[in-house]
N, CA, C and O atoms as a GROMACS GRO file, in nm:
protein
  400
    1UNK      N    1   0.341   1.506   0.760
    1UNK     CA    2   0.271   1.413   0.847
    1UNK      C    3   0.295   1.271   0.795
    1UNK      O    4   0.285   1.246   0.675
    2UNK      N    5   0.326   1.180   0.887
    2UNK     CA    6   0.348   1.040   0.851
    2UNK      C    7   0.214   0.967   0.848
    2UNK      O    8   0.125   0.994   0.929
    3UNK      N    9   0.200   0.876   0.753
    3UNK     CA   10   0.078   0.797   0.740
    3UNK      C   11   0.113   0.650   0.724
    3UNK      O   12   0.217   0.615   0.667
    4UNK      N   13   0.026   0.566   0.774
    4UNK     CA   14   0.031   0.423   0.746
    4UNK      C   15  -0.096   0.392   0.668
    4UNK      O   16  -0.207   0.420   0.713
    5UNK      N   17  -0.077   0.332   0.551
    5UNK     CA   18  -0.188   0.309   0.458
    5UNK      C   19  -0.199   0.160   0.429
    5UNK      O   20  -0.098   0.091   0.412
    6UNK      N   21  -0.321   0.113   0.422
    6UNK     CA   22  -0.348  -0.021   0.371
    6UNK      C   23  -0.408   0.000   0.232
    6UNK      O   24  -0.518   0.055   0.220
    7UNK      N   25  -0.337  -0.043   0.130
    7UNK     CA   26  -0.373  -0.016  -0.009
    7UNK      C   27  -0.411  -0.145  -0.079
    7UNK      O   28  -0.339  -0.245  -0.070
    8UNK      N   29  -0.524  -0.142  -0.148
    8UNK     CA   30  -0.565  -0.256  -0.231
    8UNK      C   31  -0.608  -0.201  -0.367
    8UNK      O   32  -0.714  -0.141  -0.380
    9UNK      N   33  -0.523  -0.221  -0.467
    9UNK     CA   34  -0.549  -0.177  -0.604
    9UNK      C   35  -0.603  -0.297  -0.682
    9UNK      O   36  -0.538  -0.401  -0.689
   10UNK      N   37  -0.722  -0.282  -0.740
   10UNK     CA   38  -0.784  -0.392  -0.813
   10UNK      C   39  -0.804  -0.350  -0.959
   10UNK      O   40  -0.896  -0.273  -0.990
   11UNK      N   41  -0.718  -0.400  -1.048
   11UNK     CA   42  -0.736  -0.373  -1.191
   11UNK      C   43  -0.862  -0.444  -1.241
   11UNK      O   44  -0.888  -0.558  -1.204
   12UNK      N   45  -0.938  -0.377  -1.326
   12UNK     CA   46  -1.062  -0.435  -1.379
   12UNK      C   47  -1.055  -0.435  -1.531
   12UNK      O   48  -1.002  -0.344  -1.593
   13UNK      N   49  -1.111  -0.540  -1.589
   13UNK     CA   50  -1.116  -0.548  -1.734
   13UNK      C   51  -0.993  -0.610  -1.797
   13UNK      O   52  -0.969  -0.594  -1.917
   14UNK      N   53  -0.913  -0.681  -1.714
   14UNK     CA   54  -0.790  -0.743  -1.766
   14UNK      C   55  -0.788  -0.894  -1.747
   14UNK      O   56  -0.685  -0.957  -1.766
   15UNK      N   57  -0.900  -0.951  -1.709
   15UNK     CA   58  -0.906  -1.094  -1.687
   15UNK      C   59  -0.903  -1.129  -1.540
   15UNK      O   60  -0.910  -1.042  -1.453
   16UNK      N   61  -0.893  -1.258  -1.513
   16UNK     CA   62  -0.901  -1.308  -1.376
   16UNK      C   63  -0.772  -1.280  -1.298
   16UNK      O   64  -0.779  -1.238  -1.183
   17UNK      N   65  -0.657  -1.302  -1.358
   17UNK     CA   66  -0.530  -1.281  -1.289
   17UNK      C   67  -0.486  -1.136  -1.302
   17UNK      O   68  -0.486  -1.079  -1.412
   18UNK      N   69  -0.450  -1.076  -1.190
   18UNK     CA   70  -0.402  -0.938  -1.190
   18UNK      C   71  -0.262  -0.929  -1.129
   18UNK      O   72  -0.216  -0.820  -1.094
   19UNK      N   73  -0.194  -1.042  -1.117
   19UNK     CA   74  -0.063  -1.042  -1.052
   19UNK      C   75   0.040  -0.958  -1.127
   19UNK      O   76   0.129  -0.901  -1.064
   20UNK      N   77   0.030  -0.950  -1.258
   20UNK     CA   78   0.124  -0.868  -1.336
   20UNK      C   79   0.111  -0.720  -1.296
   20UNK      O   80   0.211  -0.650  -1.279
   21UNK      N   81  -0.013  -0.674  -1.281
   21UNK     CA   82  -0.036  -0.535  -1.243
   21UNK      C   83   0.003  -0.510  -1.097
   21UNK      O   84   0.059  -0.405  -1.064
   22UNK      N   85  -0.025  -0.606  -1.011
   22UNK     CA   86   0.013  -0.594  -0.870
   22UNK      C   87   0.166  -0.588  -0.858
   22UNK      O   88   0.218  -0.509  -0.780
   23UNK      N   89   0.236  -0.670  -0.935
   23UNK     CA   90   0.382  -0.669  -0.932
   23UNK      C   91   0.436  -0.533  -0.975
   23UNK      O   92   0.534  -0.485  -0.918
   24UNK      N   93   0.373  -0.470  -1.073
   24UNK     CA   94   0.417  -0.338  -1.117
   24UNK      C   95   0.398  -0.236  -1.004
   24UNK      O   96   0.485  -0.151  -0.983
   25UNK      N   97   0.287  -0.243  -0.934
   25UNK     CA   98   0.266  -0.152  -0.819
   25UNK      C   99   0.373  -0.176  -0.712
   25UNK      O  100   0.423  -0.081  -0.653
   26UNK      N  101   0.407  -0.301  -0.687
   26UNK     CA  102   0.510  -0.332  -0.588
   26UNK      C  103   0.644  -0.271  -0.629
   26UNK      O  104   0.717  -0.220  -0.544
   27UNK      N  105   0.676  -0.277  -0.757
   27UNK     CA  106   0.800  -0.215  -0.806
   27UNK      C  107   0.800  -0.064  -0.781
   27UNK      O  108   0.901  -0.007  -0.741
   28UNK      N  109   0.686  -0.002  -0.806
   28UNK     CA  110   0.674   0.143  -0.789
   28UNK      C  111   0.688   0.180  -0.642
   28UNK      O  112   0.758   0.276  -0.608
   29UNK      N  113   0.624   0.106  -0.554
   29UNK     CA  114   0.631   0.133  -0.410
   29UNK      C  115   0.775   0.116  -0.362
   29UNK      O  116   0.826   0.199  -0.287
   30UNK      N  117   0.841   0.009  -0.405
   30UNK     CA  118   0.981  -0.014  -0.364
   30UNK      C  119   1.072   0.098  -0.416
   30UNK      O  120   1.159   0.146  -0.344
   31UNK      N  121   1.052   0.139  -0.540
   31UNK     CA  122   1.134   0.245  -0.599
   31UNK      C  123   1.115   0.378  -0.528
   31UNK      O  124   1.205   0.462  -0.526
   32UNK      N  125   0.997   0.397  -0.468
   32UNK     CA  126   0.970   0.522  -0.394
   32UNK      C  127   1.045   0.525  -0.261
   32UNK      O  128   1.054   0.630  -0.196
   33UNK      N  129   1.099   0.409  -0.220
   33UNK     CA  130   1.175   0.404  -0.096
   33UNK      C  131   1.089   0.402   0.029
   33UNK      O  132   1.138   0.429   0.139
   34UNK      N  133   0.961   0.372   0.012
   34UNK     CA  134   0.870   0.369   0.127
   34UNK      C  135   0.874   0.233   0.195
   34UNK      O  136   0.890   0.130   0.130
   35UNK      N  137   0.861   0.234   0.326
   35UNK     CA  138   0.847   0.110   0.400
   35UNK      C  139   0.716   0.046   0.356
   35UNK      O  140   0.612   0.113   0.352
   36UNK      N  141   0.720  -0.082   0.323
   36UNK     CA  142   0.598  -0.148   0.275
   36UNK      C  143   0.604  -0.297   0.304
   36UNK      O  144   0.710  -0.356   0.320
   37UNK      N  145   0.485  -0.355   0.310
   37UNK     CA  146   0.473  -0.498   0.333
   37UNK      C  147   0.351  -0.548   0.258
   37UNK      O  148   0.237  -0.512   0.289
   38UNK      N  149   0.376  -0.631   0.157
   38UNK     CA  150   0.265  -0.688   0.082
   38UNK      C  151   0.199  -0.798   0.166
   38UNK      O  152   0.266  -0.870   0.239
   39UNK      N  153   0.068  -0.809   0.153
   39UNK     CA  154  -0.006  -0.919   0.216
   39UNK      C  155  -0.102  -0.974   0.112
   39UNK      O  156  -0.104  -0.927  -0.002
   40UNK      N  157  -0.180  -1.073   0.149
   40UNK     CA  158  -0.260  -1.147   0.051
   40UNK      C  159  -0.360  -1.060  -0.025
   40UNK      O  160  -0.390  -1.089  -0.141
   41UNK      N  161  -0.410  -0.954   0.036
   41UNK     CA  162  -0.511  -0.871  -0.030
   41UNK      C  163  -0.473  -0.724  -0.035
   41UNK      O  164  -0.561  -0.638  -0.029
   42UNK      N  165  -0.344  -0.694  -0.046
   42UNK     CA  166  -0.302  -0.556  -0.055
   42UNK      C  167  -0.162  -0.535  -0.004
   42UNK      O  168  -0.082  -0.629   0.006
   43UNK      N  169  -0.132  -0.410   0.027
   43UNK     CA  170   0.000  -0.371   0.074
   43UNK      C  171  -0.014  -0.264   0.181
   43UNK      O  172  -0.089  -0.168   0.165
   44UNK      N  173   0.059  -0.281   0.291
   44UNK     CA  174   0.071  -0.176   0.390
   44UNK      C  175   0.190  -0.089   0.350
   44UNK      O  176   0.296  -0.140   0.315
   45UNK      N  177   0.171   0.042   0.357
   45UNK     CA  178   0.275   0.137   0.319
   45UNK      C  179   0.286   0.241   0.430
   45UNK      O  180   0.186   0.288   0.483
   46UNK      N  181   0.410   0.277   0.464
   46UNK     CA  182   0.432   0.378   0.566
   46UNK      C  183   0.528   0.484   0.513
   46UNK      O  184   0.628   0.452   0.450
   47UNK      N  185   0.495   0.609   0.539
   47UNK     CA  186   0.583   0.718   0.496
   47UNK      C  187   0.514   0.852   0.506
   47UNK      O  188   0.403   0.862   0.559
   48UNK      N  189   0.580   0.953   0.454
   48UNK     CA  190   0.522   1.087   0.452
   48UNK      C  191   0.394   1.085   0.368
   48UNK      O  192   0.390   1.024   0.261
   49UNK      N  193   0.290   1.151   0.417
   49UNK     CA  194   0.159   1.155   0.351
   49UNK      C  195   0.171   1.183   0.202
   49UNK      O  196   0.118   1.109   0.120
   50UNK      N  197   0.241   1.291   0.167
   50UNK     CA  198   0.251   1.331   0.027
   50UNK      C  199   0.324   1.226  -0.057
   50UNK      O  200   0.286   1.200  -0.171
   51UNK      N  201   0.428   1.165  -0.001
   51UNK     CA  202   0.503   1.062  -0.073
   51UNK      C  203   0.417   0.937  -0.095
   51UNK      O  204   0.418   0.879  -0.203
   52UNK      N  205   0.343   0.898   0.008
   52UNK     CA  206   0.257   0.779  -0.003
   52UNK      C  207   0.151   0.801  -0.111
   52UNK      O  208   0.130   0.714  -0.196
   53UNK      N  209   0.084   0.916  -0.108
   53UNK     CA  210  -0.024   0.938  -0.203
   53UNK      C  211   0.028   0.964  -0.345
   53UNK      O  212  -0.041   0.932  -0.442
   54UNK      N  213   0.148   1.021  -0.358
   54UNK     CA  214   0.209   1.034  -0.491
   54UNK      C  215   0.241   0.895  -0.547
   54UNK      O  216   0.230   0.872  -0.668
   55UNK      N  217   0.280   0.804  -0.460
   55UNK     CA  218   0.311   0.667  -0.502
   55UNK      C  219   0.184   0.594  -0.545
   55UNK      O  220   0.185   0.519  -0.643
   56UNK      N  221   0.076   0.614  -0.472
   56UNK     CA  222  -0.052   0.553  -0.510
   56UNK      C  223  -0.095   0.605  -0.647
   56UNK      O  224  -0.143   0.528  -0.731
   57UNK      N  225  -0.079   0.733  -0.671
   57UNK     CA  226  -0.111   0.791  -0.801
   57UNK      C  227  -0.024   0.727  -0.910
   57UNK      O  228  -0.074   0.694  -1.018
   58UNK      N  229   0.105   0.710  -0.881
   58UNK     CA  230   0.196   0.649  -0.978
   58UNK      C  231   0.155   0.505  -1.009
   58UNK      O  232   0.167   0.460  -1.123
   59UNK      N  233   0.106   0.433  -0.909
   59UNK     CA  234   0.056   0.297  -0.932
   59UNK      C  235  -0.062   0.300  -1.029
   59UNK      O  236  -0.066   0.221  -1.124
   60UNK      N  237  -0.156   0.390  -1.005
   60UNK     CA  238  -0.272   0.400  -1.095
   60UNK      C  239  -0.227   0.433  -1.237
   60UNK      O  240  -0.273   0.371  -1.333
   61UNK      N  241  -0.137   0.530  -1.251
   61UNK     CA  242  -0.090   0.569  -1.384
   61UNK      C  243  -0.023   0.452  -1.455
   61UNK      O  244  -0.046   0.430  -1.574
   62UNK      N  245   0.060   0.377  -1.384
   62UNK     CA  246   0.132   0.265  -1.445
   62UNK      C  247   0.037   0.153  -1.484
   62UNK      O  248   0.050   0.095  -1.592
   63UNK      N  249  -0.058   0.122  -1.398
   63UNK     CA  250  -0.151   0.013  -1.428
   63UNK      C  251  -0.241   0.051  -1.545
   63UNK      O  252  -0.271  -0.034  -1.629
   64UNK      N  253  -0.283   0.176  -1.554
   64UNK     CA  254  -0.359   0.219  -1.671
   64UNK      C  255  -0.272   0.211  -1.796
   64UNK      O  256  -0.320   0.171  -1.903
   65UNK      N  257  -0.145   0.248  -1.784
   65UNK     CA  258  -0.054   0.244  -1.900
   65UNK      C  259  -0.031   0.100  -1.949
   65UNK      O  260   0.008   0.079  -2.063
   66UNK      N  261  -0.057   0.003  -1.862
   66UNK     CA  262  -0.045  -0.138  -1.901
   66UNK      C  263  -0.167  -0.186  -1.979
   66UNK      O  264  -0.174  -0.303  -2.018
   67UNK      N  265  -0.264  -0.097  -2.000
   67UNK     CA  266  -0.383  -0.134  -2.076
   67UNK      C  267  -0.504  -0.165  -1.991
   67UNK      O  268  -0.605  -0.215  -2.041
   68UNK      N  269  -0.496  -0.136  -1.862
   68UNK     CA  270  -0.609  -0.160  -1.772
   68UNK      C  271  -0.709  -0.045  -1.787
   68UNK      O  272  -0.675   0.070  -1.759
   69UNK      N  273  -0.831  -0.075  -1.832
   69UNK     CA  274  -0.927   0.032  -1.855
   69UNK      C  275  -0.987   0.091  -1.728
   69UNK      O  276  -1.033   0.206  -1.727
   70UNK      N  277  -0.986   0.013  -1.620
   70UNK     CA  278  -1.055   0.059  -1.499
   70UNK      C  279  -0.983   0.002  -1.377
   70UNK      O  280  -0.935  -0.111  -1.379
   71UNK      N  281  -0.977   0.082  -1.270
   71UNK     CA  282  -0.915   0.040  -1.146
   71UNK      C  283  -1.006   0.082  -1.031
   71UNK      O  284  -1.056   0.194  -1.028
   72UNK      N  285  -1.026  -0.009  -0.938
   72UNK     CA  286  -1.094   0.030  -0.814
   72UNK      C  287  -0.993   0.009  -0.701
   72UNK      O  288  -0.926  -0.094  -0.695
   73UNK      N  289  -0.983   0.106  -0.613
   73UNK     CA  290  -0.883   0.103  -0.507
   73UNK      C  291  -0.948   0.129  -0.373
   73UNK      O  292  -1.031   0.219  -0.358
   74UNK      N  293  -0.909   0.049  -0.276
   74UNK     CA  294  -0.952   0.070  -0.138
   74UNK      C  295  -0.830   0.117  -0.060
   74UNK      O  296  -0.723   0.057  -0.067
   75UNK      N  297  -0.849   0.225   0.016
   75UNK     CA  298  -0.740   0.281   0.095
   75UNK      C  299  -0.790   0.305   0.238
   75UNK      O  300  -0.891   0.371   0.260
   76UNK      N  301  -0.716   0.249   0.333
   76UNK     CA  302  -0.739   0.282   0.475
   76UNK      C  303  -0.616   0.359   0.520
   76UNK      O  304  -0.503   0.316   0.494
   77UNK      N  305  -0.637   0.472   0.586
   77UNK     CA  306  -0.526   0.558   0.626
   77UNK      C  307  -0.530   0.584   0.775
   77UNK      O  308  -0.635   0.614   0.831
   78UNK      N  309  -0.414   0.572   0.838
   78UNK     CA  310  -0.401   0.608   0.978
   78UNK      C  311  -0.288   0.708   0.995
   78UNK      O  312  -0.182   0.694   0.935
   79UNK      N  313  -0.313   0.808   1.077
   79UNK     CA  314  -0.208   0.904   1.111
   79UNK      C  315  -0.202   0.915   1.263
   79UNK      O  316  -0.301   0.893   1.333
   80UNK      N  317  -0.085   0.949   1.311
   80UNK     CA  318  -0.067   0.963   1.455
   80UNK      C  319   0.032   1.076   1.477
   80UNK      O  320   0.139   1.077   1.417
   81UNK      N  321  -0.003   1.171   1.564
   81UNK     CA  322   0.086   1.285   1.588
   81UNK      C  323   0.140   1.288   1.731
   81UNK      O  324   0.224   1.373   1.763
   82UNK      N  325   0.092   1.197   1.817
   82UNK     CA  326   0.140   1.200   1.956
   82UNK      C  327   0.274   1.129   1.974
   82UNK      O  328   0.345   1.156   2.070
   83UNK      N  329   0.310   1.038   1.880
   83UNK     CA  330   0.440   0.971   1.885
   83UNK      C  331   0.463   0.899   1.753
   83UNK      O  332   0.371   0.878   1.674
   84UNK      N  333   0.589   0.862   1.729
   84UNK     CA  334   0.625   0.783   1.612
   84UNK      C  335   0.581   0.639   1.635
   84UNK      O  336   0.597   0.585   1.745
   85UNK      N  337   0.526   0.576   1.533
   85UNK     CA  338   0.487   0.436   1.543
   85UNK      C  339   0.502   0.372   1.405
   85UNK      O  340   0.445   0.420   1.307
   86UNK      N  341   0.580   0.265   1.400
   86UNK     CA  342   0.600   0.195   1.273
   86UNK      C  343   0.494   0.087   1.256
   86UNK      O  344   0.419   0.056   1.348
   87UNK      N  345   0.490   0.031   1.136
   87UNK     CA  346   0.399  -0.081   1.112
   87UNK      C  347   0.435  -0.197   1.203
   87UNK      O  348   0.346  -0.263   1.258
   88UNK      N  349   0.565  -0.222   1.219
   88UNK     CA  350   0.608  -0.333   1.304
   88UNK      C  351   0.572  -0.308   1.450
   88UNK      O  352   0.538  -0.402   1.522
   89UNK      N  353   0.579  -0.183   1.496
   89UNK     CA  354   0.538  -0.150   1.633
   89UNK      C  355   0.394  -0.192   1.657
   89UNK      O  356   0.361  -0.247   1.762
   90UNK      N  357   0.308  -0.167   1.560
   90UNK     CA  358   0.166  -0.201   1.574
   90UNK      C  359   0.149  -0.353   1.584
   90UNK      O  360   0.069  -0.401   1.666
   91UNK      N  361   0.221  -0.428   1.503
   91UNK     CA  362   0.213  -0.573   1.505
   91UNK      C  363   0.269  -0.627   1.638
   91UNK      O  364   0.208  -0.713   1.701
   92UNK      N  365   0.385  -0.574   1.677
   92UNK     CA  366   0.449  -0.620   1.801
   92UNK      C  367   0.359  -0.599   1.922
   92UNK      O  368   0.357  -0.681   2.013
   93UNK      N  369   0.285  -0.490   1.924
   93UNK     CA  370   0.195  -0.461   2.036
   93UNK      C  371   0.089  -0.569   2.051
   93UNK      O  372   0.060  -0.612   2.163
   94UNK      N  373   0.032  -0.613   1.940
   94UNK     CA  374  -0.071  -0.718   1.945
   94UNK      C  375  -0.008  -0.852   1.980
   94UNK      O  376  -0.064  -0.927   2.061
   95UNK      N  377   0.106  -0.885   1.922
   95UNK     CA  378   0.173  -1.010   1.952
   95UNK      C  379   0.208  -1.020   2.100
   95UNK      O  380   0.194  -1.126   2.162
   96UNK      N  381   0.252  -0.909   2.158
   96UNK     CA  382   0.285  -0.904   2.300
   96UNK      C  383   0.161  -0.935   2.384
   96UNK      O  384   0.169  -1.009   2.482
   97UNK      N  385   0.049  -0.880   2.346
   97UNK     CA  386  -0.075  -0.903   2.422
   97UNK      C  387  -0.124  -1.047   2.405
   97UNK      O  388  -0.184  -1.103   2.497
   98UNK      N  389  -0.099  -1.106   2.289
   98UNK     CA  390  -0.135  -1.246   2.268
   98UNK      C  391  -0.054  -1.340   2.358
   98UNK      O  392  -0.101  -1.446   2.397
   99UNK      N  393   0.067  -1.299   2.388
   99UNK     CA  394   0.155  -1.382   2.473
   99UNK      C  395   0.114  -1.379   2.619
   99UNK      O  396   0.154  -1.467   2.696
  100UNK      N  397   0.036  -1.280   2.658
  100UNK     CA  398  -0.007  -1.268   2.799
  100UNK      C  399  -0.108  -1.375   2.835
  100UNK      O  400  -0.155  -1.380   2.948
   0.00000   0.00000   0.00000
């Protein structure tokens, strides 16, 4: 089953800046070969359910390995079985309606 996920990984106990840990998660997501798009407060990821969630687990493992004692993560998940829909399809649909 394909899933589109909005992922926000928040390392805790490492100070105010967490960009180093976020960059590591981005490397992991890219290496997994999943379609993804970083935004200001997280990353949208699209792919097979098992691949997406294995990648999220890998992000947690890597960020903990960097010395992060605690992580809080917010995940929003959408699945659709009636047709294929990409992240860009969802954006394009709204942009089209804005043009009307």
